[in-house]
C-alpha positions in Angstrom: 39.0 21.0 -19.0 38.5 21.9 -22.7 38.2 18.1 -23.5 34.8 17.9 -21.3 33.1 20.1 -23.4 34.2 18.6 -26.6 33.6 15.8 -29.3 36.4 13.1 -29.7 36.0 11.0 -32.7 38.4 7.7 -33.1 38.3 5.3 -36.4 39.3 1.8 -37.3 39.4 0.4 -40.9 35.6 0.7 -41.5 33.9 3.0 -38.6 33.9 6.5 -36.9 33.0 6.8 -33.7 32.5 10.6 -32.3 32.5 10.6 -28.1 31.0 13.4 -26.4 31.1 14.5 -22.4 29.9 17.2 -21.0 30.1 17.2 -17.1 28.5 14.3 -15.9 26.9 12.9 -19.1 28.4 11.6 -22.2 27.7 9.9 -25.2 28.8 7.6 -28.1 27.7 6.9 -31.7 28.9 4.9 -34.5 29.3 6.0 -38.2 31.0 5.0 -41.0 34.1 6.7 -42.4 37.8 6.0 -43.1 40.2 8.9 -42.3 39.4 10.5 -39.1 41.1 9.4 -36.1 41.8 10.6 -32.8 40.9 14.2 -33.0 38.8 16.2 -30.5 36.6 19.1 -31.8 35.1 22.0 -29.4 31.6 21.1 -28.3 30.4 24.9 -29.3 32.0 24.5 -33.0 29.8 21.4 -33.5 26.9 22.9 -32.0 27.2 25.9 -34.9 27.6 23.1 -37.4 24.3 21.6 -36.3 22.5 24.9 -36.4 23.4 25.2 -40.0 22.8 21.5 -41.4 19.6 21.9 -39.3 18.6 25.5 -41.4 19.4 24.5 -44.8 19.2 21.5 -47.1 22.9 19.5 -47.8 23.9 16.8 -50.0 26.5 16.0 -48.1 29.1 17.3 -46.0 32.9 16.9 -47.0 35.2 17.1 -43.8 39.2 18.1 -44.3 41.9 17.9 -41.9 44.9 20.1 -41.3 47.3 20.1 -39.0 45.6 21.7 -35.8 42.1 22.6 -37.8 39.4 20.9 -39.2 37.1 21.9 -42.2 33.6 21.2 -42.8 32.4 22.0 -46.3 28.5 21.8 -46.6 27.2 21.6 -50.4 23.9 22.4 -50.7 21.4 19.7 -52.9 19.2 22.6 -54.4 19.8 22.8 -58.1 20.0 26.3 -59.8 21.0 28.2 -62.6 23.5 30.1 -60.6 25.9 28.8 -58.9 26.0 28.0 -55.0 29.4 28.3 -53.2 29.5 25.9 -50.4 29.4 27.0 -46.8 32.9 26.3 -44.9 33.1 25.9 -40.9 36.3 26.2 -40.0 37.0 25.3 -36.2 40.5 24.6 -34.6 41.3 21.0 -33.0 41.5 20.5 -29.3 45.3 19.3 -28.2 45.7 16.5 -25.5 43.8 13.3 -24.8 39.8 13.1 -24.5 38.8 10.7 -21.1 39.4 7.3 -21.4 35.4 6.6 -21.4 35.7 3.0 -22.2 37.1 2.2 -18.8 33.8 3.6 -17.2 30.9 2.3 -19.0 29.4 -0.4 -16.9 29.7 -3.8 -18.3 27.2 -5.6 -15.7 23.9 -3.7 -14.3 21.5 -4.7 -11.2 18.6 -4.6 -13.7 17.7 -3.3 -17.2 14.3 -1.8 -18.0 12.7 -0.1 -21.1 10.4 2.5 -21.4 8.8 5.0 -24.1 11.5 7.6 -25.1 9.1 10.4 -25.7 6.8 9.7 -22.4 10.1 9.5 -20.4 11.5 12.8 -21.9 7.9 14.7 -21.7 7.7 13.6 -18.1 11.4 14.9 -16.9 10.4 18.1 -19.0 7.1 19.0 -16.8 9.3 17.9 -13.6 12.2 20.2 -14.7 9.3 23.0 -14.4 9.6 22.9 -10.9 13.3 22.4 -10.3 15.3 25.5 -9.4 17.5 27.0 -11.9 20.8 26.1 -10.9 20.2 22.8 -9.7 18.0 21.0 -11.9 17.6 17.4 -10.1 14.6 14.7 -10.9 14.2 11.7 -9.1 13.6 8.0 -11.2 12.0 5.8 -9.1 11.8 1.8 -10.4 9.1 0.0 -8.4 9.1 -3.7 -8.2 5.8 -5.4 -8.0 5.5 -9.4 -7.8 9.0 -10.9 -9.1 9.5 -7.9 -11.7 9.9 -3.9 -12.1 6.6 -2.5 -13.2 6.5 1.2 -12.6 9.2 4.3 -13.2 8.0 7.3 -11.1 9.4 10.4 -12.0 9.2 13.2 -9.3 10.5 16.2 -8.4 9.8 18.4 -5.1 10.7 22.2 -4.5 9.7 25.3 -2.5 7.7 26.4 -5.8 5.8 22.8 -6.1 6.0 19.5 -7.1 5.5 17.0 -9.7 4.9 13.1 -9.6 4.1 10.7 -12.7 4.1 7.3 -13.2 5.2 5.6 -16.2 4.7 2.0 -17.3 8.0 -0.3 -17.6 8.5 -2.3 -20.7 9.8 -5.8 -20.6 13.2 -6.4 -22.0 12.2 -9.4 -24.6 12.3 -9.7 -28.0 14.9 -7.0 -28.5 16.9 -6.9 -32.0 19.9 -5.2 -30.0 22.2 -8.2 -29.4 25.5 -6.8 -28.7 25.2 -4.9 -25.9 27.2 -5.8 -22.3 26.1 -8.1 -19.8 23.3 -7.6 -17.5 20.3 -7.6 -20.0 17.8 -10.3 -18.3 14.9 -10.3 -20.0 13.3 -12.5 -17.2 14.2 -10.3 -13.5 14.1 -12.0 -10.6 13.3 -10.5 -7.3 17.1 -10.6 -6.6 18.0 -8.7 -9.6 15.3 -6.6 -9.6 15.3 -4.4 -6.5 13.2 -1.1 -5.8 15.6 1.5 -6.6 15.7 5.3 -6.6 18.0 7.6 -8.5 18.6 11.5 -8.9 19.7 13.1 -12.0 20.3 16.2 -13.4 17.7 17.0 -15.7 19.2 18.9 -18.2 21.7 16.0 -18.8 18.9 13.4 -19.1 16.5 15.2 -21.4 19.6 16.0 -23.9 20.4 12.5 -23.7 17.0 11.3 -24.3 16.6 13.5 -27.1 19.6 12.0 -29.3 17.7 8.6 -29.1 15.3 8.8 -32.2 13.6 5.0 -31.6 10.2 4.8 -30.3 11.7 3.0 -26.7 14.8 3.4 -24.6 16.7 0.8 -22.7 18.0 2.2 -19.0 20.7 -0.2 -17.7 21.1 0.6 -13.9 24.0 0.1 -11.8 22.8 1.3 -8.6 21.4 5.0 -7.0 25.0 6.5 -7.0 26.7 4.6 -10.0 26.8 5.7 -13.9 23.5 4.4 -15.6 23.9 3.6 -19.4 21.0 4.2 -21.8 20.7 3.2 -25.2 17.8 2.8 -27.8 15.6 -0.1 -28.4 15.4 -1.8 -31.5 12.3 -3.9 -32.0 11.8 -4.0 -35.5 14.4 -4.6 -38.1 14.4 -1.0 -39.6 15.6 0.1 -36.3 18.7 -1.3 -36.3 20.3 1.0 -37.9 19.4 3.6 -34.8 20.9 2.0 -32.1 24.6 2.7 -32.9 24.7 4.7 -29.9 24.6 5.2 -25.9 24.6 7.9 -23.5 26.3 7.4 -19.9 24.6 9.5 -17.2 25.9 9.8 -13.7 23.4 10.1 -10.3 23.4 13.2 -8.3 23.7 13.0 -4.5 20.6 14.5 -3.5 20.0 14.6 0.8 16.2 15.5 2.2 
């Protein structure tokens, strides 16, 4: 389905909410806007827009809508005696309805943990070196010691070799992100803090982590075969503007 390789935006009076879905992964981020509402843009065209924005300095990007097209007008921030014409990227809009992602975002979790974003991403990337090209699976095992989770083990094992790394799980206290769904208990009992082993597509997991720019990431676990929700963690006031994002990852079935 084209909508599963696209980005959807919806808006109310003051917020623009872009949602993207790719296979077993999806993401959502809030931004401020007043005009765009319920449109679907092909993902490959937004990737091209991202490439352009990363290569040139810009002051702003103007967005205009037609009946079946969207126009991104990129104006350079560089001032020069010569007139600099803007770069215009035109994309068609996808007709149809975007999947109802709100209905599949879990509201309650078995447990929630925080990890260092870059440490987790680097560990998954190292594990990917041993995965098969067509089956890139890594295992995340959350280990309980005493009455709470204390370790996350990232591992993979194939004919080419294997890797196993242990990361320390952070506590869920002192979070400034207060608008998250239920299930964020900072004091986890033995009953709500079980040992859990989950397999994920490594490529989707790494892409989700690349979108999180805070020092820590919050993993909300619903079970070994249920969706995991990832949030940026705001430990400081300056981080709160970076937390309007979530990523939903579906686990992969794996038989030893």
